[in-house]
C-alpha positions in Angstrom: -36.5 92.5 -156.6 -36.8 90.9 -153.2 -35.4 87.4 -152.9 -35.7 85.0 -149.9 -32.4 83.3 -149.2 -32.8 80.3 -146.9 -29.8 78.8 -145.1 -30.7 76.5 -142.2 -27.2 75.6 -141.2 -24.7 76.4 -138.4 -22.7 79.5 -137.5 -19.8 79.0 -139.9 -21.9 78.0 -142.9 -24.3 80.8 -142.3 -21.4 83.3 -142.4 -20.4 81.9 -145.7 -23.7 83.0 -147.2 -22.3 86.6 -147.5 -20.9 86.3 -151.0 -24.2 84.9 -152.3 -26.1 87.8 -150.7 -23.5 90.2 -152.1 -23.9 88.6 -155.5 -27.7 89.2 -155.4 -27.0 92.8 -154.5 -24.7 93.2 -157.5 -27.6 92.1 -159.7 -29.9 94.7 -158.1 -31.8 92.2 -156.0 -32.3 92.6 -152.2 -32.0 89.6 -149.9 -34.2 88.6 -147.0 -32.4 85.8 -145.1 -34.1 82.9 -143.4 -32.0 81.1 -140.8 -32.4 79.0 -137.6 -33.2 81.2 -134.6 -30.3 79.8 -132.5 -27.8 81.1 -135.1 -29.6 84.3 -135.9 -26.9 86.3 -134.0 -24.5 85.5 -136.8 -26.5 87.5 -139.3 -25.3 90.7 -137.7 -22.1 90.1 -139.5 -23.8 89.9 -143.0 -23.7 93.4 -144.4 -26.2 93.0 -147.3 -29.0 91.0 -145.6 -31.8 93.6 -145.5 -34.1 91.5 -143.5 -33.6 88.4 -141.3 -36.4 85.9 -140.4 -35.4 83.4 -137.7 -37.1 80.1 -137.9 -38.3 79.1 -134.4 -37.2 75.5 -134.7 -37.3 74.6 -131.0 -40.6 76.4 -130.6 -42.2 74.5 -133.5 -40.9 71.1 -132.0 -42.4 72.0 -128.6 -45.7 73.0 -130.2 -45.8 69.6 -132.1 -45.6 67.9 -128.7 -48.7 69.8 -127.6 -50.5 69.2 -130.9 -49.9 69.7 -134.6 -52.6 72.5 -135.0 -50.7 74.6 -132.5 -47.4 74.1 -134.5 -49.2 74.8 -137.8 -50.7 78.0 -136.4 -47.2 79.2 -135.3 -45.7 78.3 -138.7 -48.5 80.1 -140.5 -48.0 83.3 -138.4 -44.3 83.2 -139.0 -44.8 82.8 -142.7 -47.0 85.9 -142.8 -44.2 88.0 -141.4 -42.0 86.9 -144.3 -44.3 87.0 -147.3 -46.3 90.1 -146.2 -48.0 91.4 -149.3 -45.9 89.2 -151.7 -47.6 85.9 -152.2 -45.0 84.4 -154.5 -41.5 85.8 -153.8 -38.5 84.0 -155.5 -36.7 81.8 -153.0 -33.1 80.6 -153.1 -32.7 77.5 -150.8 -29.1 76.7 -149.9 -30.0 73.8 -147.5 -30.4 70.4 -149.3 -32.1 68.5 -146.6 -35.7 67.4 -147.3 -37.3 69.4 -144.5 -35.8 72.6 -145.9 -37.0 71.8 -149.4 -40.5 71.2 -148.0 -40.4 74.5 -146.0 -39.4 76.3 -149.2 -42.6 75.1 -150.9 -44.6 76.2 -147.8 -43.1 79.7 -147.9 -43.7 80.5 -151.6 -45.5 79.5 -154.7 -42.9 81.4 -156.7 -39.8 80.1 -158.3 -37.4 78.1 -156.0 -33.7 77.8 -157.0 -30.9 75.9 -155.3 -32.6 72.9 -153.6 -36.3 72.4 -154.2 -39.2 69.9 -154.1 -41.7 69.2 -156.9 -45.4 68.6 -156.7 -44.9 64.8 -156.1 -42.5 65.4 -153.1 -39.4 64.6 -155.0 -36.3 66.7 -154.6 -34.9 68.7 -157.5 -31.9 70.9 -158.1 -31.9 74.4 -159.6 -28.8 73.6 -161.7 -26.0 71.1 -162.1 -23.8 73.0 -159.6 -26.4 72.6 -156.8 -26.5 68.8 -157.5 -22.7 68.7 -157.4 -22.7 70.6 -154.1 -24.6 67.9 -152.4 -23.1 64.9 -154.1 -19.4 65.9 -153.8 -19.5 66.8 -150.1 -20.7 63.3 -149.4 -17.5 61.9 -150.9 -14.5 63.0 -148.8 -11.5 63.8 -151.0 -13.8 64.5 -154.0 -14.7 68.1 -153.2 -12.4 70.1 -155.3 -14.2 73.4 -154.9 -14.7 75.6 -151.9 -18.2 75.6 -150.4 -18.7 79.3 -151.0 -17.9 78.9 -154.7 -20.3 76.0 -154.9 -23.1 78.1 -153.3 -22.4 81.0 -155.7 -22.6 78.8 -158.8 -25.5 76.8 -157.3 -27.4 80.1 -157.0 -26.5 80.9 -160.7 -24.2 83.8 -159.5 -20.8 84.5 -160.9 -17.6 84.0 -159.0 -16.6 87.5 -157.9 -13.0 86.9 -156.8 -13.7 88.8 -153.5 -12.9 87.4 -150.1 -15.5 86.9 -147.4 -16.5 90.4 -146.2 -18.2 90.5 -142.9 -19.2 93.5 -140.7 -16.6 94.6 -138.2 -17.6 95.2 -134.6 -18.3 98.8 -133.6 -15.7 101.0 -131.8 -17.4 100.6 -128.4 -17.1 96.8 -128.5 -13.5 97.0 -129.8 -12.5 99.3 -127.0 -14.3 97.1 -124.4 -12.5 94.0 -125.6 -9.1 95.9 -125.8 -9.6 96.8 -122.1 -10.7 93.3 -121.2 -7.5 91.8 -122.8 -5.3 94.3 -121.0 -6.9 93.7 -117.7 -7.1 89.9 -118.0 -3.5 89.4 -119.3 -1.1 88.1 -116.6 1.0 90.8 -115.0 4.2 88.9 -115.9 3.3 89.2 -119.6 2.8 93.0 -119.7 6.4 94.0 -120.4 7.1 91.3 -123.0 3.8 91.3 -124.8 4.0 92.5 -128.4 0.6 91.3 -129.5 -1.9 88.5 -129.2 -2.5 85.1 -130.9 -6.1 83.8 -130.7 -6.4 80.0 -130.3 -9.7 78.2 -131.0 -9.2 74.9 -129.2 -12.6 73.3 -130.0 -14.2 71.9 -133.1 -17.6 70.4 -134.1 -16.4 66.9 -132.8 -13.4 65.7 -130.8 -11.7 63.8 -133.7 -11.5 67.1 -135.6 -9.6 68.8 -132.7 -5.9 69.3 -132.6 -4.8 68.2 -129.1 -5.0 71.0 -126.5 -1.4 70.1 -125.4 -0.3 70.8 -129.0 -2.0 74.2 -128.9 -0.3 74.8 -125.6 3.2 74.1 -127.0 2.5 76.2 -130.1 1.2 79.0 -127.9 4.4 78.8 -125.9 6.6 79.0 -129.0 4.7 82.1 -130.3 5.1 83.7 -126.9 8.8 83.0 -126.6 9.8 83.9 -130.1 7.4 86.7 -131.0 5.9 87.9 -127.8 2.3 87.0 -128.9 0.2 86.3 -125.8 -2.2 83.4 -126.4 -5.9 84.2 -126.1 -8.1 81.1 -125.7 -11.5 81.3 -127.5 -14.5 79.0 -127.6 -17.9 78.3 -126.1 -18.7 77.5 -122.5 -19.1 73.8 -123.5 -15.4 73.8 -124.5 -14.0 75.1 -121.1 -12.7 71.6 -120.3 -10.2 72.0 -123.1 -8.7 75.0 -121.2 -7.7 72.6 -118.3 -5.7 70.5 -120.8 -4.1 73.6 -122.2 -3.2 75.0 -118.8 -1.6 71.8 -117.6 0.9 71.8 -120.6 2.0 75.4 -120.8 4.3 77.6 -118.8 3.6 80.6 -120.9 1.1 83.3 -119.9 -2.3 83.1 -121.6 -5.7 84.9 -121.5 -8.8 82.7 -121.1 -11.9 84.1 -122.9 -13.5 80.7 -123.4 -17.3 81.0 -122.9 -16.9 84.6 -121.9 -17.6 86.5 -125.1 -20.7 87.4 -127.0 -20.5 87.1 -130.8 -19.6 90.8 -131.2 -16.9 90.5 -128.5 -15.6 87.3 -130.2 -15.2 89.3 -133.4 -13.5 92.2 -131.5 -11.0 89.7 -129.9 -10.2 88.4 -133.4 -9.7 92.0 -134.6 -7.2 92.6 -131.8 -5.3 89.4 -132.5 -2.3 89.3 -134.9 -3.2 85.8 -135.8 -5.8 83.1 -135.3 -4.8 79.4 -135.0 -7.9 77.2 -135.2 -9.5 73.9 -136.1 -12.0 74.0 -138.9 -14.7 76.1 -137.1 -17.1 79.0 -137.4 -14.5 81.1 -135.7 -12.2 80.4 -138.6 -14.7 81.8 -141.1 -15.4 84.8 -138.9 -11.7 85.7 -138.7 -11.4 85.3 -142.5 -14.4 87.5 -143.1 -12.8 90.1 -140.8 -9.6 90.0 -142.8 -7.5 88.5 -140.0 -4.5 86.2 -140.7 -5.6 82.6 -140.2 -3.8 79.3 -139.7 -6.3 76.5 -139.8 -5.8 72.8 -139.1 -8.0 70.2 -140.9 -8.3 66.8 -139.3 -10.5 63.7 -139.8 -13.3 64.6 -142.2 -12.2 68.2 -142.6 -10.2 69.3 -145.6 -9.2 72.7 -146.9 -10.3 72.2 -150.5 -14.0 72.5 -149.6 -14.3 74.1 -146.2 -11.1 76.2 -146.0 -11.3 79.9 -145.1 -12.6 82.0 -148.0 -9.8 84.5 -147.9 -6.6 84.7 -149.9 -3.2 84.1 -148.1 -4.7 82.0 -145.3 -2.6 79.0 -144.1 -4.2 75.6 -144.2 -2.5 72.5 -142.6 -3.7 68.9 -142.9 -2.0 65.5 -142.1 -0.1 63.9 -145.0 -1.8 60.5 -144.6 -3.4 58.3 -147.3 -6.5 58.0 -145.2 -7.1 61.8 -144.9 -9.7 63.1 -145.2 -11.8 60.2 -143.8 -15.4 59.4 -144.7 -18.3 60.6 -142.7 -19.7 58.0 -140.3 -16.8 55.6 -140.3 -14.8 54.5 -137.3 -11.0 55.2 -137.4 -8.9 52.1 -137.5 -5.7 54.1 -136.8 -6.3 55.5 -133.3 -7.0 58.9 -134.8 -3.4 59.2 -136.0 -4.2 62.3 -137.9 -4.7 64.4 -134.7 -1.0 64.0 -133.9 0.5 64.0 -137.3 1.1 67.8 -137.3 3.5 68.7 -134.5 3.5 72.1 -132.7 7.0 72.7 -134.0 6.0 72.0 -137.6 2.9 74.3 -137.2 5.1 77.0 -135.7 7.7 76.9 -138.6 4.9 77.1 -141.2 3.2 80.0 -139.4 6.5 81.7 -138.9 7.4 81.4 -142.6 4.1 82.4 -144.1 2.1 84.5 -141.7 4.5 86.4 -139.4 6.8 89.2 -140.4 10.4 88.2 -140.9 13.7 89.7 -139.7 17.2 89.0 -141.1 18.3 87.3 -137.9 15.2 85.1 -137.5 14.7 83.1 -140.7 12.4 80.0 -140.6 13.4 76.6 -141.7 12.8 75.8 -145.4 12.6 72.0 -144.9 9.3 70.4 -145.9 7.8 68.4 -143.1 6.8 65.0 -144.4 3.8 64.5 -142.2 2.1 67.8 -143.1 0.4 69.0 -146.3 0.5 72.8 -146.0 -1.4 75.1 -148.4 -1.9 78.8 -148.8 -5.2 80.0 -150.2 -5.2 81.9 -153.5 -7.4 82.4 -156.7 -7.2 80.5 -159.9 -7.5 81.9 -163.4 -11.3 81.8 -163.1 -11.4 83.5 -159.7 -12.4 80.3 -157.8 -10.7 79.9 -154.5 -7.6 77.7 -154.9 -4.7 76.3 -152.9 -1.0 76.7 -153.5 1.1 73.8 -152.2 3.8 74.9 -149.7 5.3 71.6 -148.7 6.1 70.0 -152.1 2.8 68.1 -152.5 1.9 69.6 -155.9 3.2 66.6 -158.0 1.4 64.2 -155.7 -1.3 62.1 -157.5 -3.9 63.3 -155.0 -3.2 67.0 -155.7 -3.1 66.4 -159.5 -6.4 64.5 -159.5 -8.0 67.3 -157.6 -6.8 69.8 -160.2 -8.0 67.6 -163.0 -11.4 67.4 -161.4 -11.5 71.2 -161.0 -10.7 71.7 -164.7 -13.3 69.2 -166.1 -16.1 69.6 -163.6 -16.1 73.4 -163.9 -16.8 73.2 -167.6 -19.2 70.3 -167.2 -21.3 72.0 -164.5 -21.3 75.2 -166.5 -23.0 73.2 -169.3 -20.3 74.0 -171.8 -20.8 72.1 -175.0 -17.1 71.9 -175.8 -15.0 70.8 -172.9 -11.3 71.7 -173.2 -8.6 69.2 -172.2 -6.4 69.7 -169.2 -2.6 70.0 -168.8 -2.6 68.4 -165.4 -1.9 64.8 -166.5 1.8 64.4 -166.7 2.4 64.0 -163.0 0.0 61.1 -162.5 1.7 57.7 -162.1 1.3 55.4 -165.1 -0.7 52.9 -163.0 -3.2 55.6 -162.1 -3.5 56.9 -165.6 -4.1 53.4 -167.0 -6.8 52.8 -164.3 -8.5 56.1 -165.1 -8.3 55.5 -168.9 -9.7 52.0 -168.6 -12.6 53.3 -166.4 -13.3 56.0 -168.9 -13.3 53.6 -171.9 -15.9 51.4 -170.1 -18.0 54.5 -169.3 -17.9 55.7 -172.9 -19.0 52.3 -174.2 -22.0 52.2 -171.8 -23.0 55.8 -172.5 -23.0 55.1 -176.2 -25.3 52.1 -175.7 -27.5 54.3 -173.5 -27.6 57.0 -176.1 -28.7 54.6 -178.8 -31.3 52.9 -176.6 -32.7 56.3 -175.6 -33.0 57.3 -179.3 -35.0 54.1 -180.0 -37.2 54.7 -177.0 -37.9 58.2 -178.2 -39.7 56.7 -181.2 -40.8 53.3 -180.0 -41.0 52.8 -176.2 -40.7 49.0 -176.4 -40.7 47.2 -173.0 -37.5 45.1 -173.8 -35.6 48.2 -174.7 -36.7 49.9 -171.5 -35.5 46.9 -169.5 -32.1 47.0 -171.3 -31.8 50.7 -170.8 -32.4 50.5 -167.1 -29.9 47.6 -166.8 -27.2 49.7 -168.5 -28.1 52.7 -166.5 -27.6 50.7 -163.2 -24.4 49.2 -164.6 -23.0 52.6 -165.3 -23.9 54.0 -161.9 -22.4 51.0 -160.2 -19.2 51.2 -162.3 -18.6 54.8 -161.4 -19.5 54.5 -157.7 -17.1 51.5 -157.3 -14.3 53.5 -158.8 -12.4 55.7 -156.3 -11.6 58.3 -159.1 -15.2 58.7 -160.2 -17.3 57.9 -157.2 -18.6 61.5 -157.1 -19.6 61.2 -160.8 -21.6 58.1 -160.0 -23.6 60.0 -157.3 -24.0 63.0 -159.6 -25.3 60.7 -162.4 -27.8 59.1 -160.0 -28.9 62.6 -158.7 -29.2 64.2 -162.1 -30.9 61.2 -163.7 -33.6 61.2 -161.0 -33.9 65.0 -161.2 -34.0 65.4 -165.0 -34.8 62.0 -166.4 -38.6 62.4 -166.2 -39.0 62.0 -170.0 -37.0 60.4 -172.7 -35.8 63.8 -174.2 -34.3 64.7 -170.8 -32.7 61.3 -170.5 -31.1 61.7 -173.9 -29.8 65.2 -173.2 -28.3 64.1 -169.9 -26.7 61.0 -171.5 -25.1 63.2 -174.2 -23.8 65.6 -171.6 -22.0 62.8 -169.7 -20.8 61.3 -172.9 -19.2 64.7 -173.9 -17.5 64.8 -170.5 -16.1 61.3 -170.6 -15.0 61.6 -174.2 -13.1 64.8 -173.4 -11.5 63.1 -170.4 -10.6 60.0 -172.4 -9.2 62.0 -175.3 -6.8 63.8 -172.9 -5.6 60.6 -171.4 -5.3 59.0 -174.8 -3.0 61.8 -176.0 -0.7 61.2 -173.0 
């Protein structure tokens, strides 16, 4: 069966579609990928995408300026290339924005999973995981699952336990880049060079960039101690970062910023012994090529949800109470997180966990207090997980993430019996008391909603409707005001709007949330 898969996102997110396409292949379904035309080059790394249809976004906008009939004609012609003789192919939409939902309806009259739009123009979600994908990523610090796992479950696909697996560059490109590296390397480095370390200086926004002088100091340490010659990567728009790097280093380096095609970028990563990067598409490309990755997550970026989908990758984030920060908020601490992780700390962690050890060159075992370091791994259910390397496992933040993973996984899988968690003992008593009190209030309101919904099912009285809506709003406000359950409040709002079209749906939804909160409350009661 041919399935249309639509992902209208950027380079890195598009690469992370690979496990979904592979999951469809495992079920005997072929995948035709729909992406934005300016990121279509990334699809060459996706091994199981049998067809690619690039949406001419800029062209459509230009046509709209000339007149909507011209844009409609272009869109209709593009649609014909996709649907061909199939008028109603199934479509999996992985892009939650309203325009993508509308486009999905334009492209097919068949079933739409993931993120859809109904006949009245309201958005809907294919399952609870898809709803959670959108709501959790809006609450920084409340995204306990990796984006790839969320996309897999949002597509009703099992978690495979396989790393990101991208297409490697061909031998001609590999040889070309090998020659380029050797010819571009400073002559002084030739005798001492034992390999390369790729450095991705840029990020999607400046506040998510580790300072270029820190990259320069780290590059110098890796050169002096291990003979790894730094190779600077990035787009032509990031060339200004090279100036800052060059001003702070005395070690040799190779500048490939803005000088590589996508296949050449992949080849450069294949020749590198290691990539050190901000949270970028280059990070995901390296992970998908099986290269060692050390990634730094600053500002809104955090490894739990956007970390490299590859086991044994190193993830570093600042050990600050405000990290990760919320989207769209100004920093009141002068972007302290950008300088919380020092080059020396990053070097010691890379040295200890990613580079080969010798008896005479043992790394420090001290835990830096300003850094939370993690190594990617798999949990018992094959979801991507993080292992704490710097002693933060007992921290309340870590424990709460683990508790969320345990309960939300069962809840979103629609399990009728939710098992209790063992990850409660390390929470401070104050936090446990606060969580328990919040759960008790939620249980009380859900019980009232359940009884009111039962009455409405038989007698839709106006006064009962008013009381029901009042308690519904109180419950949502209660959860969204609680830092522990803000994501649950958004999820309740999303699923209520999506499924609460009739009283039977409202009753089922209320009982689902009641089962979750009772299981959570029971676990805290027993502690």
